[in-house]
C-alpha positions, 0 to 999 in steps of 0.5 A: 853283147854279141861280139859281132854286134859289138863291132858293128853297132857303133857304126850302125848308121854310117851311110857307107854301110849297108845290111842285106838279108837273104832268105831261101826256101826249098828242099833237098831232093836226092842230095840236090837242092831245089830252090823254090824262092829267094827273098833279098832285102837291103837297107842302109840306116845311115842313108834311109829308113826305106828297105828295098826288097826283091823276091824271086820264084825259081820256076824250074823247081816250083813243083817242090814248093808246098806253099806258093800261091800267086797272090796280090802282095800286100807290101812294096817290092822292088821286084817279084819275078820268076827266074830259072835255076841258071839265073840264081847265081847271076841274079845274086851276083848282080845285086851284091856287086851293085851294093858292094859298089855303092857301099864301103861295107856290106853285111849279109844277114840270114836266119840260119844262114848256113842253111841258106848257103846249103840250099844255094851251094850248087848255084851261088856262094857269097863273095869273100868281101862281105861279112856274114851274120846269122841272126839265129846265132846272134839270138842264141848268144844274146839269150844264152840259149842253144836250142833250135828255134823258128824264125817266127819264134825269134821275132816274137821273143825279141818283140819284132812286130809282124803280120802272120800273112806277110811272113809267108812271103819270102821277100817280107821274111827278108825284111823281117830279118833286117828288123830282127837284126836291128832289134837284136842290136837295140836290145843288146845296147840297152842291156850292156 
């Protein structure tokens, strides 16, 4: 079992623990990150199986998006809104602070989370009191493979069911990231 999962899994359903997933889409243009979309989902398995989700579209950088098409969402969100670049940091700080106040321990999960942080580096950085987990690195550790893989490949490989159309929504991608993390933990537990 992955070392991080081994430490977390015995307390996975502790009601004082929350897991949050962050996904970021954008481009690096001339050394500057152009964040287009941010998906953020969170849940506490010890309190509820309901996953809450937000997605933010950064209106200042929408011209760098190759895929955004406004459409009716097929899943439930807490919010799906447009924000400005200057609101990225305060928005993320507000939600992280709220979760940190509500739970004794918060884990922030991302697939290639360093890539997410690179995109956000001029806008936000995670506070030091949360534990950072990378589902891509956990996947590599558990499968004993080192190649770069896509998020969708990891979902398929671990057996997480997903809808291809919903995967295009950054908020849904964050939800699937939480499902991937949970499946990696369950897979590790059954193989240990």
